[in-house]
Each structure stands twice: as C-alpha cells, then as structure tokens.
C-alpha positions, 0 to 999 in steps of 0.5 A, a space after each residue: 824006571 827013569 826014562 833014558 832022557 831023564 837019566 841023561 839029564 841027571 848025569 849031565 847035571 852031575 857032571 856040570 856040578 862037579 866041574 863047576 866046583 872043581 878047585 882048580 877051576 875056581 883057583 884059576 878064576 881067582 888068578 885070571 879074573 883078578 878077584 881081590 884078596 880078602 882084606 886084612 881086617 877080615 883076615 884077622 877076624 877070621 883068624 880069631 874066630 878060627 882059634 880054639 877059644 875066640 876072644 871078644 876083646 881081640 875081635 872088638 880090637 880088630 873091628 875098631 881098627 878101622 874107624 869108618 867100618 866100625 862106625 857103620 857096623 854100629 849104625 847097621 846094628 841099630 837097624 829096625 830089621 834086627 829087632 833089638 829092644 835097646 839101642 847099640 852104642 859101641 862095637 863091643 855091645 854089637 858083638 855081644 848082642 848080635 854075635 861074632 858071626 853076624 857082625 862078621 857078615 855085616 863087616 864083610 858087606 861093608 868091606 865088599 863095597 870098599 873093595 869093589 867101588 864100581 860107580 854108575 847106576 847099575 852098580 848102585 842098583 846092585 848094592 841096593 839089591 844085595 843089601 835087600 837080598 841079605 835081609 830078605 834071605 836071613 828073614 826067610 831062613 829064620 822062618 824056614 828053619 833049615 839053615 841058620 839066618 847068619 849063613 843065609 845073610 852071608 850067602 845073600 851078600 855074596 850071591 851076585 858078587 861076581 857081577 861087580 868083579 866082571 864089570 871091572 874085568 871086561 870092557 871089551 866086550 863090555 860086561 855092561 852090555 852083557 848085563 843089560 842083555 841078561 836082565 832082559 830075561 830072554 835067555 838064562 842069565 849065566 848063558 848070556 854071560 858064558 857066551 860073551 865072556 867064557 865064564 859067568 858071575 856065579 862061578 866068579 862069585 863062588 871063586 871069591 867066596 872060597 878065596 875069602 874063606 866062606 863056608 863050602 855050603 855058601 861057595 856051592 850055593 853061589 856057584 849054583 844059584 842060577 842052575 835050578 837043576 840043583 833043586 831036587 837033585 840027589 847030588 847036591 846037599 839039601 842045605 845048599 838047595 835050600 839056600 838056592 831056593 831062598 835066594 830065588 824067593 827073596 829075589 822074587 819078593 824084591 822084584 815085586 817090592 819094586 813093582 816089577 811083576 815079570 821075573 824070568 828067573 822065577 818063571 824058570 825055577 820058582 816051582 822047583 824052589 817052592 818044592 825044595 822049601 816045601 812051601 805052598 804058593 799061599 805060604 810063599 805069598 804070606 811070607 812075601 808080604 811079611 818080608 816086604 813089610 821088613 824091607 819097608 822098615 829098612 829102606 
C-alpha cells in the first residue's frame, strides 16, 4: 500500500498535470503572451495534409510559393544525417523521398526562425541547440522504436520554443536575466521562470504548439518536458513519457558534445528517463556516442 506522502505527491502531480493542459489556460496564454499565429504557408500545408487524399502537386506548389524557404528545404534534405543515397535537387523530390510529414517538420523549423527573429548570442545558441536537439531526438526515436522519428523531430523543434517568445514578451523584468539565472541550474528551470514572470516556457511552448496545429502528444510533451514527475506516472500517456525522456537524453548528449559535464536537469530526471526508456546507463552511453557522431556530420 503506498505511503500517504507518496499518494499525496501522485495526487498533486495529477492535479498540476490537468491544470497545465487546461484548454482555457493554453488559449489564454496565446492571447496574453502574444504567441504568433501559424504562418499561411504552414496553414495551407496542414490543410492539404488533413484532406482525405493529400495531393503531392498541391503540397509542392504551396512549399515552392516561398522561394527562400523551399530552397532551404532542398539544402537541408541533402544533409548527411538524413542518409539519402542520392542528392535531392527539387522540392518535389524532397517530398517524394522524405515524405510530407518530415518535409513539414523541416519547413516548420525554417518558418519558426523567421517568425521569432530575436537577435543576440543567447538566441543564436537557442536555434543551434533546437536544430541539434531535433536531429538527436529523431535518431534516438528511431533506435528506441516506440515513437515515430518525424513526431520526435517536430517535438524537438518546439520543445523550448517558449524561450524566444518570452524573450520578446518580457523586458521588465528582463527574461534575459531569468534565462541566465535558470541556466545556472541551482533551481528547476521552470521554477525560476514562474517566480519572475508568472508562467514558464514549457507552458508557452505548449500553447504555441497547440495553436499551430501540432499533435496532442507533442503539446503534452512540450508542457511536461521539465516536470520529471511525469516519468512513470499512471496519468501521462506512455508515448508522451517517451518523448520527454528522449528530450532529456538528447539534451544531455548535446551538453557533452559541447564539453559541458554538468547538467542539472539530467541530475534531476536522468535516472527516471532511463527507466522510462528501459535503457541501461551502458546502452545510453553507446547511443550517446552514435548521436555525437551524427552531430559531427551535421555541424
């Protein structure tokens, strides 16, 4: 029989989980924080993919309506980490070989940076880490086998998207100061944000993911990716737990890739993440070496 303290902790998490994903709360954040709406290009791609029979010609036509974005898609489609045997020369070939969902994920990443063009060293690092994370999570998902790599890739892109949104929203008190304090790792990241701004980037990111039409699994994983009580919880879907665990493992790998041995978030949730993924520390190390090799090819 669970101890009263453990039961109370489980109940407290279940309540906070329900509150965090309350549709009214997420919709309110979209309005109050000023989350940018989904751009027209993505709107039209989503509409076509949601039709009973998506048409390749229509998808290609929408993607090529923005010359800069479509050219970037072709460039990324030829990246070594995708492992395609022959080079891709056109948007149509990209859609044929990579599939519409993966192309949509890549296009979303390209458009995200245009929609949130914050400048400065902290934001340059943000976009770099977001790109590395999406690649790392997609690779890890492919090895783990419980969630689709394309789903994991999209989650990796949106995982921390609340950060540039909050950078644009809060000058007083400065969110840049909040970010610097949170990165010290002395307190949980979202606790620092909540104390200074009354919200945090995980909730803001979930609001944006929802308003941009991403899947419910991604919305939940973005909302929970700093709350490691979700790992092993009976109220959180298993696939959402896997996404959160993969994100934490990917973040740990990226930190090591940059030569940073201390990772406060891994110390808080690393063991729970390994349990959720059913990985031994030795297996995780082996995967980390392979992911680092993939990142070396890309950057």
